[in-house]
Steps between C-alpha positions, in 0.01 A plus 500: 500500500731737682672580171191692399532724805869548418400646166569187297844632397672162473345383176696177523330420830162587357563280198603221730182532700291517188673196358440318828135605482485361144419840348794504261 
């Protein structure tokens, strides 16, 4: 969850992580 510390700017990365988590 380092992307959270980075400010979650890369929405694509966040979406990928959420998809992997099964959220989306």
